N, C-alpha and C positions, 0 to 999 in steps of 0.2 A: 174840298175835292176840286181838282183843277178843271177849268172850263175846257170843253172840247173845242178843238180848232175847227173853224168853219171852212177853211180852205183845204181840208183833208177829208177824203171820204172815209166813213166808218168801214171797218174790215168786211162787214156783211154786204155793204153796197159795192165795194171793190170786187168781192167774190161774184156778185151777180153780173157785173160788167164782164169779168173774165169768162164766166160761163157762157154768156151770150155772144160776146165778140171775139173771144180768144185772147191769146197772149199780147196782141197788139194794143189791147186796152190798157196794159200797164203803162205805156208811154203817156197816154192821156191822163191817167190818174196821177202820174208823177209830175206832169206839167200843170196840174190844176192850181196849185198855189200861185204860180206866176201868172197864169191866165186870169184868175180871179182878181189879182192885184191890178193888172193892166186894165181890165174892164171897169173895175170900181173907180180907178183913177180917171179913165177916159170919160165915164158918165157921171163922175162926182157923186159916187154912192158910198155909203157906209154899211157894210154887211152887219146884220144884227143877229140873225138866227137862221138855222137850217130848217127847211121845210121838207115836204115829201119829195119823192123822186126815186124810182127804182133803178133806172139806168142813166140818171143824170144827177146834177147837184143843183138844188133849188134853194135860193137864199132870200130871206126877207131883208130888205135894205131900206135905208133912209137916204133921200136926196139931200146932199149937203146944202144946196142952195136954199131950199124952202122947208126941209123937214118932211116932205111928202113920203108916203110909204110906197114902195115898189118891190116887185119880185124880179130876181135875176135867175134865169135858168141856163145852166151850162150843160150842153149835151156833147157826146162824143161824135165826131164826124163819121158818116157812114161810108166814106170812101177813103 
């Protein structure tokens, strides 16, 4: 079975965002892969697994420098 992409929201999470924030949330969802890649590179993180988050994307990551565990939460701007 193929591994789920961490940089893409599952359809159910995308549907929750659209229901709560309207059609403008589509742009945030579409930009998520690039946003995650940029932040992971900036903070030298390796995304490992998706965590909870009903209107966000939460990822368990490892710091490349020392292997420490951290969480990265990406939320849609409210404005």
